[in-house]
C-alpha positions in Angstrom: 72.2 6.2 109.5 72.6 9.4 110.5 71.7 12.0 107.5 72.2 15.5 109.7 73.7 18.2 107.6 77.0 19.0 109.1 77.0 22.5 111.3 78.6 25.4 108.7 81.9 25.8 110.3 82.0 29.9 109.1 78.7 30.4 111.3 79.9 28.6 114.3 83.0 30.5 114.2 81.2 34.0 113.7 79.0 33.1 116.5 81.8 32.3 118.7 84.2 35.6 118.3 80.5 37.7 118.6 80.2 35.5 122.0 84.1 36.2 122.6 83.6 39.7 122.1 80.6 40.2 124.1 82.3 38.6 127.0 85.2 41.2 127.0 82.9 44.2 126.6 81.1 42.8 129.8 84.3 41.7 131.8 85.9 45.2 131.2 82.8 47.1 132.1 82.4 45.4 135.2 86.1 45.7 135.8 85.5 49.7 135.1 82.9 49.9 137.2 84.3 48.4 140.4 87.4 50.5 139.9 84.9 53.9 140.0 83.0 52.7 142.6 86.2 51.8 144.8 87.2 55.4 144.0 84.4 57.1 144.9 84.3 55.4 148.4 88.2 55.9 148.8 87.4 59.6 148.1 84.5 60.0 150.6 86.6 58.5 153.1 89.9 60.9 152.7 87.6 63.8 152.5 85.8 62.6 155.7 89.1 61.5 157.2 90.5 65.3 156.5 87.6 66.8 157.9 88.1 65.2 161.3 91.6 65.9 161.1 90.8 69.8 160.5 88.1 69.8 163.6 90.8 68.2 165.9 93.3 70.4 164.8 91.2 73.5 165.4 90.1 72.1 168.4 93.7 71.9 170.0 94.8 75.2 168.2 92.0 77.1 167.5 90.5 78.2 164.0 92.8 77.3 161.1 91.5 79.6 158.4 
């Protein structure tokens, strides 16, 4: 005979909701962090590309500014 008490459904539901909320927050945090790092990489690439282009133009035409 099994005399183990039945689990309280309310506590399981509460734990599941807390776990779901924590999972969503972690997922959104990782997504935001990856987008921010990608933005910083693109920003540096554009800045370096503009610098190289400006140096190339100055070598052909003289000082731009």
